C-alpha positions as CSV (number, residue, x, y, z in Angstrom):
1,L,138.7,58.3,139.5
2,T,135.7,58.8,141.8
3,D,132.1,57.7,140.9
4,E,131.2,61.4,140.4
5,E,134.1,62.0,138.1
6,A,133.2,58.9,136.1
7,L,129.6,60.2,135.8
8,A,130.8,63.6,134.7
9,R,132.7,61.8,131.9
10,G,129.7,59.8,130.9
11,F,130.4,56.5,132.6
12,V,128.4,54.6,135.3
13,S,131.5,53.6,137.1
14,P,135.3,54.2,137.2
15,Y,135.8,50.6,136.0
16,G,133.7,51.4,132.9
17,T,136.4,53.8,131.8
18,S,138.9,51.0,131.2
19,T,137.7,49.8,127.8
20,F,134.8,50.2,125.3
21,N,133.6,46.7,126.1
22,E,133.8,47.2,129.9
23,D,131.8,50.5,129.5
24,F,129.1,48.7,127.5
25,A,129.0,45.8,130.1
26,E,128.8,48.2,133.0
27,V,125.9,50.2,131.4
28,V,123.9,47.0,130.9
29,A,124.8,45.6,134.4
30,F,123.8,48.8,136.1
31,L,120.6,49.1,134.1
32,L,119.6,45.6,135.1
33,Y,120.6,45.6,138.7
34,D,120.7,49.2,140.1
35,P,117.2,50.1,141.3
36,D,118.1,53.8,141.2
37,F,119.6,53.6,137.7
38,Y,117.4,56.3,136.1
39,E,117.7,58.7,139.0
40,K,121.5,58.3,139.2
41,Y,122.5,58.1,135.5
42,I,119.7,59.1,133.2
43,D,117.5,61.8,134.8
44,D,119.0,65.3,134.9
45,E,119.4,67.1,138.2
46,V,118.3,70.7,138.7
47,C,121.6,72.4,138.9
48,T,123.1,75.3,140.9
49,T,126.7,74.1,140.9
50,V,129.4,73.5,138.3
51,D,129.8,69.9,139.5
52,C,126.0,69.3,138.9
53,V,126.2,70.7,135.4
54,A,129.2,68.3,134.7
55,R,127.1,65.4,136.0
56,N,124.3,66.3,133.7
57,E,126.7,66.6,130.7
58,G,127.8,63.1,131.5
59,R,124.2,61.9,131.6
60,V,123.8,63.2,128.0
61,K,126.5,60.7,127.0
62,L,125.0,58.0,129.2
63,R,121.5,58.4,127.6
64,R,123.2,57.7,124.2
65,K,124.9,54.6,125.5
66,Y,121.6,53.5,127.2
67,N,119.7,53.8,124.0
68,A,122.5,52.1,122.0
69,A,122.5,49.2,124.4
70,L,118.7,48.8,124.3
71,E,118.8,48.9,120.5
72,H,121.8,46.5,120.2
73,Y,120.1,43.8,122.4
74,K,116.8,44.1,120.6
75,Q,118.2,44.0,117.1
76,N,120.9,41.4,117.6
77,T,119.4,39.1,120.1
78,G,115.7,39.9,120.3
79,V,116.1,40.6,124.0
80,D,114.1,43.5,125.5
81,L,116.5,44.7,128.2
82,L,113.7,46.8,129.9
83,R,111.6,43.6,130.3
84,V,114.7,41.8,131.7
85,R,115.2,44.7,134.1
86,E,111.6,44.4,135.3
87,I,112.0,40.7,136.0
88,I,115.3,41.2,137.9
89,Q,114.1,44.2,139.9
90,A,111.0,42.3,140.9
91,K,113.2,39.6,142.4
92,L,115.7,41.9,144.2
């Protein structure tokens, strides 16, 4: 599975396809550490190809996972992942 195929399926990485827990962990890790997270996985591309449309369909799924992760951390631990991301990104 390539990175592009994983994205089209709604995953940030091929490894994330292995289990639900790994998928959740990969979304959080990529959110925190990938400086281009939003451009790669959240923001839709303007499409002229079938592959691009497939990536955007995967991003719909990723946006749901992203929002679920933010909500999960806030409700269950009181942690604001976006604030954690800011701190980490400032140090990278």
